[in-house]
C-alpha positions, 0 to 999 in steps of 0.5 A, spaced: 287 494 467 290 493 474 286 492 480 290 487 484 288 485 491 294 486 496 295 483 503 290 483 509 292 483 516 293 476 516 298 477 511 294 472 506 294 474 499 287 473 495 287 472 488 290 476 483 285 481 479 289 481 472 288 476 468 281 474 471 276 471 466 269 474 467 264 469 466 258 471 462 253 471 469 258 476 472 257 480 465 250 483 466 249 490 466 251 493 472 249 500 475 254 504 478 254 502 485 256 508 490 263 506 494 263 505 501 265 512 504 270 509 509 275 507 504 282 510 504 286 512 498 293 512 498 299 514 493 302 508 491 309 506 488 310 507 480 309 501 476 314 498 472 312 501 466 312 508 469 305 509 470 302 511 477 299 507 482 294 508 488 293 503 494 285 502 496 285 501 503 279 497 506 279 499 514 274 494 516 277 488 514 284 491 514 285 489 506 289 493 501 288 493 493 293 496 488 289 500 482 292 503 476 292 509 472 285 507 469 282 505 475 284 511 479 281 515 473 274 512 473 274 512 481 275 520 480 269 520 476 265 515 480 260 521 483 258 522 476 254 515 478 253 514 470 257 509 466 256 513 460 258 519 463 264 516 466 267 513 460 266 519 456 269 523 461 275 519 462 276 519 454 275 526 453 279 529 459 285 524 459 289 520 454 286 514 456 281 510 452 276 506 455 269 503 454 263 500 458 267 493 458 273 496 462 268 499 467 264 493 468 270 489 469 272 494 475 265 494 478 265 487 478 272 487 482 269 492 487 263 488 488 266 482 489 271 485 494 265 488 498 268 495 497 261 498 495 255 501 499 249 496 499 243 499 497 236 495 495 235 488 496 238 485 489 245 488 492 244 485 498 243 478 495 249 479 491 253 481 497 250 475 501 252 470 495 259 473 495 260 472 503 257 465 502 261 463 497 267 465 501 265 462 507 268 455 509 265 449 512 267 447 519 271 441 516 275 446 511 276 451 517 279 446 521 283 443 516 287 450 514 287 453 521 290 447 525 296 448 520 297 455 521 293 460 526 294 466 530 293 469 537 294 477 538 297 478 544 298 485 545 297 492 541 304 495 542 303 502 538 303 506 544 309 502 547 313 503 540 311 510 539 314 511 546 320 507 545 322 509 538 325 516 540 330 512 545 332 508 540 332 512 533 340 512 533 340 505 531 338 507 524 344 512 524 350 511 519 354 512 526 351 506 529 352 502 523 359 504 522 360 502 530 357 496 529 361 494 523 367 495 527 365 491 533 363 486 528 370 486 525 373 486 532 369 480 534 370 476 529 378 477 530 378 476 537 374 469 536 379 467 531 384 467 536 381 462 540 377 458 535 378 452 538 375 454 544 369 457 541 367 451 537 368 446 543 364 450 547 358 447 543 359 440 546 357 443 553 350 444 550 348 437 548 344 436 554 337 438 557 340 445 560 343 446 553 336 445 550 333 450 555 339 455 553 337 454 546 330 455 547 331 462 551 336 464 546 332 463 540 326 466 544 330 473 545 332 473 538 325 472 535 323 478 540 329 482 537 326 480 530 319 482 531 321 489 534 325 490 528 319 490 524 315 494 529 320 499 530 322 500 523 314 501 521 313 506 526 319 510 523 316 510 517 309 512 520 306 505 519 301 503 524 302 496 528 296 494 530 298 487 533 303 483 535 302 476 538 304 468 537 302 464 531 302 457 530 305 453 524 303 446 525 302 447 532 309 450 533 309 457 536 312 463 532 312 470 534 309 475 529 308 483 528 302 485 523 305 490 519 300 490 513 299 497 513 306 498 510 302 497 503 300 504 504 307 506 503 309 508 496 316 508 496 319 501 495 325 502 499 321 503 505 317 497 504 323 493 503 327 496 509 321 494 514 321 487 511 328 486 512 329 490 519 327 483 523 333 479 520 337 486 521 335 486 528 338 479 529 344 480 525 345 486 530 344 482 536 349 476 533 354 481 532 354 484 539 354 477 542 360 475 538 364 481 541 361 480 548 363 472 548 370 474 548 370 477 555 365 473 559 367 468 564 365 460 563 358 459 565 351 458 562 350 466 560 356 465 556 353 459 553 347 463 551 351 468 548 354 463 544 348 461 541 346 468 539 352 469 536 352 463 532 346 458 531 340 462 532 341 468 526 343 462 521 337 459 523 333 465 522 336 467 515 335 459 512 328 460 514 326 467 513 330 468 506 326 462 503 322 465 497 317 459 497 314 460 503 311 467 505 316 469 510 321 475 510 324 473 503 318 472 500 316 479 501 323 482 499 322 478 493 315 481 491 317 488 493 324 487 489 321 485 483 315 490 484 310 484 483 304 484 488 301 477 489 307 474 487 305 467 488 298 467 485 301 471 479 306 467 478 302 461 478 297 464 473 303 465 468 306 458 470 299 454 469 298 458 462 305 456 460 304 449 462 298 448 458 301 452 452 307 447 452 302 441 453 297 443 448 299 448 444 295 454 446 296 461 445 295 463 452 299 469 455 304 468 460 305 476 461 303 479 468 308 484 469 310 487 462 317 485 462 319 478 458 325 477 463 321 478 469 315 474 466 320 468 465 323 468 472 316 468 475 314 462 471 321 458 473 319 461 480 312 458 480 315 451 478 320 451 483 315 453 489 310 447 486 316 442 487 318 445 494 310 445 496 310 438 494 316 436 499 313 441 504 306 438 504 309 431 504 313 433 510 308 436 514 304 430 513 309 425 516 310 430 521 302 430 523 302 422 522 308 421 528 306 427 532 298 425 533 296 418 536 295 413 531 289 413 528 288 421 528 295 422 525 294 417 520 287 420 518 291 427 518 297 425 514 292 422 508 288 428 509 294 433 508 296 429 502 289 429 498 287 436 500 294 439 499 297 435 494 292 431 490 287 436 490 291 442 486 293 436 481 286 434 480 283 441 479 288 442 474 287 436 470 279 438 471 281 445 467 284 441 462 278 437 461 274 443 460 278 446 455 278 439 451 274 442 445 279 448 444 285 442 443 287 441 436 292 436 434 299 440 433 306 439 435 305 440 442 299 436 443 301 430 440 308 431 444 303 432 451 299 426 449 304 422 448 308 424 454 301 422 458 300 416 455 308 414 456 307 416 464 300 412 464 304 406 461 309 406 466 305 407 472 299 401 470 303 396 466 306 390 470 314 391 469 317 390 475 319 383 476 325 383 481 326 386 488 332 387 492 332 385 499 337 386 505 340 380 507 346 376 510 350 370 508 351 366 515 353 359 516 347 354 516 350 351 522 353 355 527 354 354 535 356 360 540 360 357 546 359 360 553 362 358 559 358 353 564 358 359 570 363 363 573 370 361 572 377 363 570 381 362 564 386 356 565 388 354 558 387 357 551 387 352 545 384 355 539 385 362 536 381 366 531 380 362 524 382 355 526 379 349 523 377 345 529 373 338 530 367 336 534 370 334 541 376 338 540 378 342 546 378 349 545 379 352 552 380 349 559 377 353 565 378 353 572 374 355 578 377 355 585 370 355 588 368 348 585 375 346 587 373 348 594 366 345 594 369 338 591 374 338 597 369 339 602 364 334 599 370 329 599 372 330 606 364 330 608 364 323 604 370 320 608 367 322 615 360 319 613 363 313 611 367 313 618 361 314 622 357 308 618 363 303 620 363 305 627 355 304 627 356 297 624 360 295 630 356 299 635 349 295 637 347 301 641 347 306 635 344 302 630 338 306 630 342 312 627 345 308 621 339 310 616 340 317 617 347 317 616 346 313 610 341 318 607 347 323 608 352 319 605 348 318 599 346 326 598 353 327 599 355 322 593 350 325 589 353 332 590 360 330 589 358 327 582 354 334 580 361 338 582 365 333 578 360 334 572 361 341 573 368 341 573 368 336 567 364 342 563 370 347 565 373 343 559 370 347 553 370 343 547 367 344 540 360 342 538 361 341 531 366 341 525 368 348 523 372 354 524 373 358 530 371 365 530 369 371 534 373 369 540 373 373 546 377 380 545 382 380 550 382 373 552 388 371 557 390 366 562 387 368 569 381 372 566 375 372 570 368 370 566 361 368 567 356 364 564 353 370 559 361 371 556 361 369 549 367 365 548 367 364 541 363 361 535 364 355 531 362 356 524 360 350 519 364 352 513 361 346 509 354 349 508 351 356 508 344 360 508 342 366 506 337 370 511 333 376 507 328 380 509 322 382 505 317 388 507 310 386 508 307 389 502 311 385 497 310 378 501 305 376 496 309 377 490 314 371 492 314 364 493 318 358 495 319 357 487 322 364 486 329 364 483 334 368 487 341 370 488 346 373 493 350 379 492 355 381 497 357 388 499 364 387 499 364 383 492 359 385 488 362 382 481 360 375 484 353 372 485 351 366 488 345 362 486 340 361 491 334 357 493 328 359 497 327 354 503 322 357 508 318 363 508 316 365 515 309 366 517 309 371 522 313 378 522 320 378 526 319 381 532 326 384 533 332 384 528 338 380 530 343 382 525 345 389 527 349 390 520 342 390 517 339 395 522 339 403 520 342 405 526 348 401 524 348 403 516 343 398 514 337 399 510 332 396 515 329 402 519 329 400 527 328 403 534 331 400 540 326 397 545 327 397 553 331 391 553 335 394 547 333 390 542 332 392 535 325 392 533 323 394 526 319 400 524 315 396 519 313 389 518 318 385 515 318 377 514 325 373 514 326 368 508 331 363 509 335 361 502 340 355 501 346 355 497 352 351 495 359 353 499 364 350 495 367 357 493 365 361 499 371 363 503 367 365 509 370 368 515 364 372 518 357 374 517 357 378 510 352 383 508 349 384 501 342 384 497 338 378 495 335 379 488 329 375 488 324 374 482 317 376 484 310 376 481 310 382 476 307 388 479 305 396 476 308 402 480 301 404 482 299 397 485 305 397 489 304 404 491 297 402 493 300 396 497 304 400 501 298 405 503 294 399 505 299 396 509 300 402 513 293 403 514 292 396 516 298 396 521 297 403 524 289 402 525 290 396 530 291 398 537 
């Protein structure tokens, strides 16, 4: 028996018919129900076993159903309107042998897919029940359709039929030969100026390049869709609509070529599926050739994109057999397996149950052991691909929408598209528990399941590796007091210095000038005071001049202090490091110029950073050790000195930031500070430094002992911390 629903106009495939188990409720005694008069029947391709097949078309819903020889012979005798007569006629007039159960199963198939005429209240009630079963509530509909929905834009058939006579030459051997010659010539000419070809991409890394890429991609996709449509017209297949579909709100063009199922020839269907990619490759070949003769400019850059990136992107996307794009339908037609994913999933689930529980379920869906084995591996690969795909989509919608909605959609994606299929399969295992027996497979499966549960729930992970840096416990950065010039340089990198030792002598012509002017002002004011002392008439001005002199003396002392500060001394005993690169005598500097860092080489500490979800696992009594990235053979024992009570606002150690190769994910704010994307807390750990040759900040990891925690508890902590963080505004 073979009755398989094919694809509908939306290119979605319904559940496979072969291998469906009919429940007892469905096996009631059916009368032969009349077929709908508007159904169409087309000759289908020859099956893998050599038997003929037919395609049944429902024009109302634009759905197609592949039926085999048995179903065709029953349909041919459907006007007999009597189950016994149909069974007897098939058995007597053909080499087939069927029974009432075969007829009932096929009748159920026709009723479930609404291919029969409705007559009588019971039949109508049955169809209404089937319709309600297939209906989705508003939440389910939104959940599925915001990820993918279509908007038909045009009915292109009239235009395509008018255009086809003018472009039919592109399907000729002469055109393909000419295209081959042009392609070879284009590649040869590009190879002669390959450096210019590759360097042209540098001009595209700006907003103009983004616009050009978008236009080139749109043009390539138009060629792609018209490739499908015109090839369908060539083989007499109707193209009812063309439009735009939205895949996770990303627009993609589409062409409805679902009526290609009418074609019995597999090669023609393959040609229709592959013609989109062939059209883009043709465009890329012509663009490669044309690029060699165009002057520099925007148009040449657009042609460069058509010749390079757009068609590569198309091949990567469309040849993917795990998504229902061109590659999927190519593989389906090549293997002659309709409903490829549904049938392979059916075989893979049976295979998995056989392995785990020792069942003897059949995994055969095609009759070819090699193809059936391939379908099982294909299904497992698709499951793995879908797991990461849906996980990626979940993260995408999380970052795309605003906080609360993004978090909700992300969790919905994970639960609905990853968790629900796993739950459904486990539910089936539970329903099959009465059929399970103790055997080699079931014992192995149960043992594996128990080990998995043990690994997940038993607290065994006691240590954590945290990103950390080794720094001096005491260090000081030296800055100039203001704008000045370098006078003398009395220290160099890695010099040991004492507290108070002169490091740099600075000069400031502005301060020297101000000091000189203030000195002259003081001398002048003192002279005026001396004159007033001997002049009886001007004694009333004595107090004013005296105040001016006091202010000038104060200013003079301030300038002298500033000049004394121009002698830069070491604030502590230690090693001079990070001396200003390129420093020289006469060089101008300002108060923000970092001259050097003095590091105390006798005491060290480690700063480690722990994620918020692990914070509760440690305390000041936790033992820890530091392993430097450059010397992983040696460990330094640590003691937890302090754990910050609040998370860090910005990361001061660039070496730990993801932008500079570190482990902590950060983003720069408007002030250029490195802000962690997740909540991290700083831990200060002390160590002895007698055996440390400290020359600069060392990156490494702190291995710290924490409270034992199971993997599932850790997972819950991560999820809950994300919820708490992201639900706040």
